[in-house]
One Martini backbone bead per residue (centre of mass of N, CA, C, O) as a GRO file, in nm:
protein
  220
    1MET     BB    1   3.750  -3.519   2.067
    2ASN     BB    2   3.744  -3.201   2.142
    3ASP     BB    3   3.555  -2.928   2.245
    4GLN     BB    4   3.649  -2.724   2.031
    5SER     BB    5   3.588  -2.904   1.774
    6ALA     BB    6   3.283  -2.952   1.851
    7GLY     BB    7   3.195  -2.633   1.836
    8LYS     BB    8   3.219  -2.554   1.530
    9PRO     BB    9   2.960  -2.655   1.389
   10ARG     BB   10   2.765  -2.491   1.556
   11GLY     BB   11   2.870  -2.212   1.469
   12GLY     BB   12   2.810  -2.255   1.166
   13VAL     BB   13   2.508  -2.285   1.180
   14LEU     BB   14   2.445  -2.015   1.312
   15THR     BB   15   2.561  -1.837   1.089
   16TRP     BB   16   2.373  -1.946   0.862
   17ALA     BB   17   2.104  -1.874   1.001
   18LEU     BB   18   2.138  -1.572   1.009
   19TRP     BB   19   2.175  -1.535   0.707
   20GLY     BB   20   1.898  -1.650   0.631
   21ALA     BB   21   1.716  -1.445   0.778
   22ALA     BB   22   1.821  -1.197   0.620
   23ALA     BB   23   1.734  -1.299   0.340
   24ILE     BB   24   1.438  -1.308   0.386
   25GLY     BB   25   1.391  -1.005   0.434
   26VAL     BB   26   1.498  -0.913   0.161
   27ALA     BB   27   1.301  -1.080  -0.011
   28GLY     BB   28   1.043  -0.931   0.077
   29VAL     BB   29   1.114  -0.657  -0.050
   30VAL     BB   30   1.165  -0.767  -0.344
   31TYR     BB   31   0.883  -0.880  -0.386
   32ILE     BB   32   0.715  -0.618  -0.369
   33ILE     BB   33   0.868  -0.469  -0.594
   34GLY     BB   34   0.838  -0.684  -0.814
   35GLN     BB   35   0.529  -0.688  -0.828
   36SER     BB   36   0.501  -0.393  -0.912
   37ALA     BB   37   0.681  -0.410  -1.174
   38THR     BB   38   0.519  -0.685  -1.308
   39LYS     BB   39   0.254  -0.586  -1.315
   40PRO     BB   40   0.004  -0.562  -1.515
   41ALA     BB   41  -0.118  -0.332  -1.709
   42ASP     BB   42  -0.355  -0.139  -1.788
   43GLN     BB   43  -0.575  -0.065  -2.012
   44GLY     BB   44  -0.514   0.270  -2.064
   45ALA     BB   45  -0.250   0.266  -1.827
   46ALA     BB   46   0.022   0.363  -1.903
   47THR     BB   47   0.375   0.339  -1.808
   48VAL     BB   48   0.647   0.549  -1.805
   49VAL     BB   49   1.004   0.605  -1.822
   50SER     BB   50   1.193   0.861  -1.687
   51LYS     BB   51   1.425   1.110  -1.641
   52GLY     BB   52   1.546   1.250  -1.369
   53PRO     BB   53   1.720   1.365  -1.139
   54ALA     BB   54   2.036   1.250  -1.184
   55GLY     BB   55   1.913   1.000  -1.363
   56SER     BB   56   1.654   0.928  -1.242
   57SER     BB   57   1.382   0.727  -1.217
   58GLN     BB   58   1.039   0.787  -1.330
   59ALA     BB   59   0.698   0.774  -1.312
   60VAL     BB   60   0.467   0.832  -1.597
   61PRO     BB   61   0.156   0.883  -1.636
   62THR     BB   62  -0.074   0.858  -1.934
   63ALA     BB   63  -0.332   0.732  -1.779
   64ALA     BB   64  -0.603   0.611  -1.670
   65PRO     BB   65  -0.742   0.373  -1.517
   66THR     BB   66  -0.978   0.081  -1.600
   67HIS     BB   67  -1.032  -0.075  -1.361
   68ASP     BB   68  -1.283  -0.233  -1.200
   69VAL     BB   69  -1.346  -0.253  -0.875
   70SER     BB   70  -1.591  -0.465  -0.871
   71LYS     BB   71  -1.406  -0.682  -1.040
   72LYS     BB   72  -1.142  -0.684  -0.825
   73PHE     BB   73  -1.279  -0.770  -0.584
   74GLU     BB   74  -1.177  -0.911  -0.270
   75HIS     BB   75  -1.205  -1.188   0.007
   76PRO     BB   76  -0.952  -1.296   0.212
   77ALA     BB   77  -1.074  -1.111   0.504
   78ASP     BB   78  -1.360  -1.126   0.579
   79GLY     BB   79  -1.407  -0.971   0.903
   80ALA     BB   80  -1.138  -0.867   0.968
   81PRO     BB   81  -0.929  -0.700   1.139
   82ALA     BB   82  -0.754  -0.441   1.147
   83PRO     BB   83  -0.464  -0.321   1.165
   84THR     BB   84  -0.263  -0.195   1.449
   85TYR     BB   85  -0.067  -0.053   1.298
   86ALA     BB   86   0.147   0.227   1.302
   87PHE     BB   87   0.139   0.535   1.163
   88VAL     BB   88   0.173   0.867   1.007
   89ASP     BB   89   0.136   1.183   0.976
   90ALA     BB   90   0.248   1.492   0.879
   91ALA     BB   91   0.317   1.554   1.202
   92GLY     BB   92   0.393   1.256   1.338
   93LYS     BB   93   0.130   1.121   1.419
   94LYS     BB   94  -0.016   0.856   1.538
   95VAL     BB   95  -0.182   0.598   1.337
   96THR     BB   96  -0.483   0.408   1.285
   97ALA     BB   97  -0.752   0.261   1.181
   98ALA     BB   98  -0.912   0.317   1.447
   99SER     BB   99  -0.920   0.638   1.398
  100PHE     BB  100  -1.178   0.572   1.179
  101LYS     BB  101  -1.399   0.503   1.338
  102GLY     BB  102  -1.725   0.524   1.172
  103LYS     BB  103  -1.589   0.466   0.901
  104VAL     BB  104  -1.522   0.425   0.576
  105VAL     BB  105  -1.227   0.260   0.457
  106VAL     BB  106  -0.960   0.360   0.237
  107LEU     BB  107  -0.669   0.158   0.233
  108ASN     BB  108  -0.375   0.278   0.100
  109VAL     BB  109  -0.079   0.132  -0.046
  110TRP     BB  110   0.218   0.331  -0.126
  111ALA     BB  111   0.452   0.469  -0.381
  112THR     BB  112   0.669   0.646  -0.588
  113TRP     BB  113   0.809   0.380  -0.718
  114CYS     BB  114   0.503   0.310  -0.804
  115GLY     BB  115   0.338   0.336  -1.091
  116PRO     BB  116   0.041   0.238  -1.024
  117CYS     BB  117   0.009   0.430  -0.780
  118THR     BB  118   0.032   0.704  -0.937
  119THR     BB  119  -0.198   0.641  -1.144
  120GLU     BB  120  -0.445   0.610  -0.917
  121MET     BB  121  -0.442   0.860  -0.725
  122PRO     BB  122  -0.646   1.061  -0.868
  123THR     BB  123  -0.888   0.862  -0.816
  124LEU     BB  124  -0.880   0.884  -0.505
  125ALA     BB  125  -0.931   1.187  -0.491
  126LYS     BB  126  -1.214   1.174  -0.626
  127LEU     BB  127  -1.342   1.000  -0.415
  128ALA     BB  128  -1.303   1.188  -0.170
  129ALA     BB  129  -1.474   1.422  -0.302
  130ALA     BB  130  -1.742   1.253  -0.340
  131TYR     BB  131  -1.733   1.197   0.006
  132ALA     BB  132  -1.779   1.466   0.114
  133GLY     BB  133  -1.941   1.458   0.435
  134LYS     BB  134  -1.892   1.159   0.464
  135PRO     BB  135  -1.834   0.833   0.621
  136VAL     BB  136  -1.537   0.872   0.451
  137ALA     BB  137  -1.201   0.740   0.420
  138VAL     BB  138  -0.908   0.833   0.255
  139VAL     BB  139  -0.604   0.630   0.309
  140ALA     BB  140  -0.277   0.723   0.216
  141VAL     BB  141   0.005   0.507   0.253
  142SER     BB  142   0.331   0.557   0.266
  143ILE     BB  143   0.650   0.366   0.202
  144ASP     BB  144   0.850   0.574   0.213
  145LYS     BB  145   1.140   0.681   0.278
  146PRO     BB  146   1.286   0.946   0.426
  147ALA     BB  147   1.451   1.027   0.162
  148GLU     BB  148   1.138   1.040   0.009
  149LEU     BB  149   0.937   1.224   0.158
  150GLU     BB  150   0.920   1.493  -0.005
  151LYS     BB  151   0.831   1.362  -0.267
  152ALA     BB  152   0.563   1.242  -0.149
  153LYS     BB  153   0.439   1.512  -0.048
  154ALA     BB  154   0.440   1.656  -0.331
  155PHE     BB  155   0.258   1.459  -0.471
  156LEU     BB  156   0.008   1.472  -0.268
  157ALA     BB  157  -0.045   1.780  -0.293
  158LYS     BB  158  -0.189   1.724  -0.584
  159GLN     BB  159  -0.427   1.525  -0.423
  160ALA     BB  160  -0.682   1.660  -0.372
  161PRO     BB  161  -0.799   1.583  -0.034
  162LEU     BB  162  -0.551   1.436   0.047
  163ALA     BB  163  -0.381   1.297   0.304
  164PHE     BB  164  -0.083   1.244   0.477
  165TYR     BB  165   0.090   0.928   0.495
  166ASN     BB  166   0.340   0.725   0.690
  167ASP     BB  167   0.567   0.432   0.654
  168PRO     BB  168   0.899   0.425   0.727
  169GLU     BB  169   0.926   0.093   0.762
  170ALA     BB  170   0.747  -0.079   0.562
  171LYS     BB  171   0.521  -0.285   0.730
  172LEU     BB  172   0.213  -0.286   0.635
  173PRO     BB  173   0.204  -0.514   0.414
  174TRP     BB  174   0.260  -0.742   0.655
  175GLU     BB  175   0.011  -0.668   0.848
  176LEU     BB  176  -0.156  -0.792   0.659
  177LYS     BB  177  -0.445  -1.030   0.641
  178PRO     BB  178  -0.301  -1.095   0.418
  179PRO     BB  179  -0.045  -1.005   0.262
  180ALA     BB  180   0.082  -0.825   0.040
  181GLY     BB  181   0.155  -0.896  -0.314
  182GLY     BB  182   0.154  -0.579  -0.380
  183MET     BB  183   0.154  -0.279  -0.580
  184PRO     BB  184  -0.103  -0.174  -0.489
  185THR     BB  185  -0.306  -0.175  -0.179
  186THR     BB  186  -0.664  -0.207  -0.102
  187LEU     BB  187  -0.878  -0.141   0.164
  188ILE     BB  188  -1.200  -0.221   0.302
  189LEU     BB  189  -1.361  -0.065   0.571
  190ASP     BB  190  -1.574  -0.053   0.814
  191LYS     BB  191  -1.712   0.110   1.079
  192ASN     BB  192  -1.570  -0.132   1.270
  193GLY     BB  193  -1.286  -0.221   1.124
  194LEU     BB  194  -1.363  -0.421   0.893
  195GLU     BB  195  -1.302  -0.627   0.649
  196ARG     BB  196  -1.459  -0.623   0.292
  197GLY     BB  197  -1.205  -0.580   0.112
  198ARG     BB  198  -0.989  -0.589  -0.189
  199ILE     BB  199  -0.713  -0.449  -0.387
  200SER     BB  200  -0.488  -0.563  -0.638
  201GLY     BB  201  -0.379  -0.304  -0.762
  202GLU     BB  202  -0.488  -0.105  -0.998
  203ALA     BB  203  -0.761   0.145  -1.005
  204ASP     BB  204  -1.084   0.290  -1.056
  205TRP     BB  205  -1.198   0.527  -0.814
  206ALA     BB  206  -1.395   0.711  -1.009
  207GLY     BB  207  -1.594   0.496  -1.064
  208PRO     BB  208  -1.888   0.316  -1.030
  209GLY     BB  209  -1.763   0.064  -0.893
  210ALA     BB  210  -1.659   0.208  -0.640
  211ARG     BB  211  -1.934   0.326  -0.539
  212ALA     BB  212  -2.080   0.056  -0.510
  213VAL     BB  213  -1.892  -0.056  -0.282
  214ILE     BB  214  -1.914   0.181  -0.079
  215ASP     BB  215  -2.224   0.183  -0.053
  216LYS     BB  216  -2.256  -0.107   0.055
  217VAL     BB  217  -2.091  -0.059   0.312
  218LEU     BB  218  -2.258   0.183   0.421
  219ALA     BB  219  -2.530   0.019   0.451
  220ASN     BB  220  -2.411  -0.194   0.679
   0.00000   0.00000   0.00000
């Protein structure tokens, strides 16, 4: 067997390995979107799909979510440092979780294509309003792509007093340890930037359960 024929199998293996790596990356994106689309809806928080401009589908929340934050609160990374990954504010300035050190941070990862995300967002706005003037920051980070940026900004502009943040590369869900299993995912960080729990899926952030969780972290 000559050198040329001996080299062919190795080239084939390399080609298949590269295609496999690409498939894994695509599968990760599909997984996050699939989890968001198939996650059971809260009772009393149905989301319907209507046709938007040019026939595009858009989620229209029909009621506020009813899941109690205190009952959904999980601790897969209690005491772990917040991700150092940078996202951007409305002006394009880089921001990290550490930018809010000294405050209890409610770090929410969402997108306009995620029905449960848009359903719970008004309750996050109410949470932010309830803690105005206190060391609490509700940080909602959109992972909408640049093509959907104006749509995301317009949606959040109706959710005062929330400020707009964006992760245009949509990497933040994977920077969480463990990674987010679906959308939305919300982390609670203490004043030192350490994770004290998280919520997977939508929840009622305007209810007493949410305030009980936040007050407990504030007191420690």
